[in-house]
C-alpha positions, 0 to 999 in steps of 0.5 A, spaced: 475 919 702 472 913 705 464 912 703 463 908 710 455 909 712 454 913 718 452 907 723 455 901 721 453 894 724 447 889 724 440 891 725 434 887 725 428 890 723 421 886 723 414 887 722 410 888 728 404 885 725 406 880 720 400 880 714 398 874 710 402 872 705 408 876 707 414 875 705 421 875 709 426 879 706 433 881 707 437 886 705 443 891 708 441 897 706 448 903 707 451 897 711 446 895 715 442 888 715 435 888 715 430 883 716 423 884 713 417 881 713 413 885 706 407 884 703 409 881 696 405 887 692 410 892 696 415 896 692 422 897 695 422 905 695 416 903 700 420 899 704 426 904 705 421 910 705 416 907 710 419 901 714 427 903 714 425 910 715 430 913 709 426 919 706 431 921 702 429 917 696 424 921 693 417 918 690 416 923 684 411 919 679 410 913 681 411 911 673 419 910 672 419 916 669 423 921 674 429 918 677 427 920 684 427 914 687 434 911 685 437 907 689 444 903 688 442 896 688 449 891 687 453 898 685 448 899 680 443 905 680 436 902 679 429 906 680 427 903 686 420 904 684 420 899 678 422 893 684 418 890 688 422 889 695 422 882 694 426 882 688 431 885 692 432 880 697 439 878 698 441 885 695 446 890 698 442 897 697 445 904 698 440 910 699 443 918 699 443 917 705 449 913 705 453 918 701 456 923 707 462 919 711 459 923 717 453 929 719 460 934 718 462 932 711 459 932 704 460 926 699 465 930 694 458 929 690 454 933 695 459 938 696 460 939 688 452 940 687 452 945 693 458 949 689 456 948 681 448 950 683 446 943 681 440 943 686 435 949 687 428 945 690 432 939 691 427 933 690 430 930 684 437 931 688 437 924 691 436 921 685 441 925 680 447 923 686 446 916 686 446 916 678 452 920 679 455 916 684 453 909 679 457 913 674 463 916 676 463 908 680 464 905 673 467 911 669 471 915 673 472 921 668 465 921 664 465 925 657 459 932 658 455 927 653 457 920 657 453 924 663 448 926 659 447 918 657 447 917 664 442 922 667 437 920 661 432 917 666 433 923 671 428 929 671 429 936 674 424 942 673 428 947 675 436 947 673 436 946 667 441 941 667 447 944 665 449 945 673 448 938 674 452 936 669 458 942 671 457 938 678 458 931 676 464 933 672 466 937 678 465 931 683 469 927 678 475 931 678 475 931 686 474 924 687 480 923 682 484 929 686 482 925 693 485 918 690 492 921 687 497 919 692 500 926 695 
């Protein structure tokens, strides 16, 4: 299954009013290049949500405890509320919006979360999905204990975690099956 972004291709986004002391940064977000003028104190999550209008990434706690803001930075899960946007300059960022190959097809992780009730209110789901994606790209057949360890920094107040673990296990199997030669 392809993990190509929905709308690949370069795009330049510049701040309409450059604040004094703003820094110019370059990010590739979901396969699209962006040049942005940002104040050095702004967090990556703020730039993703407010400047790029990618609101799937959530702000849950503002203290890096909940994991709702998790994105992939250069292939690794990172809580975007803990990273200044200027620290991500030159990085490849993936948000939850990059998962589905098109508007009609869910990524295997998303499909597994639906089928195995890995989401309820949905607020933590983007962070859970991105954390799980990082895990499955490094370990295509994780044990339940490995899944639990990977999710350690992500909070869910609805599911009790077992459906999330089952969802990740099912997604891992679906991804492995899709990668097997026919």
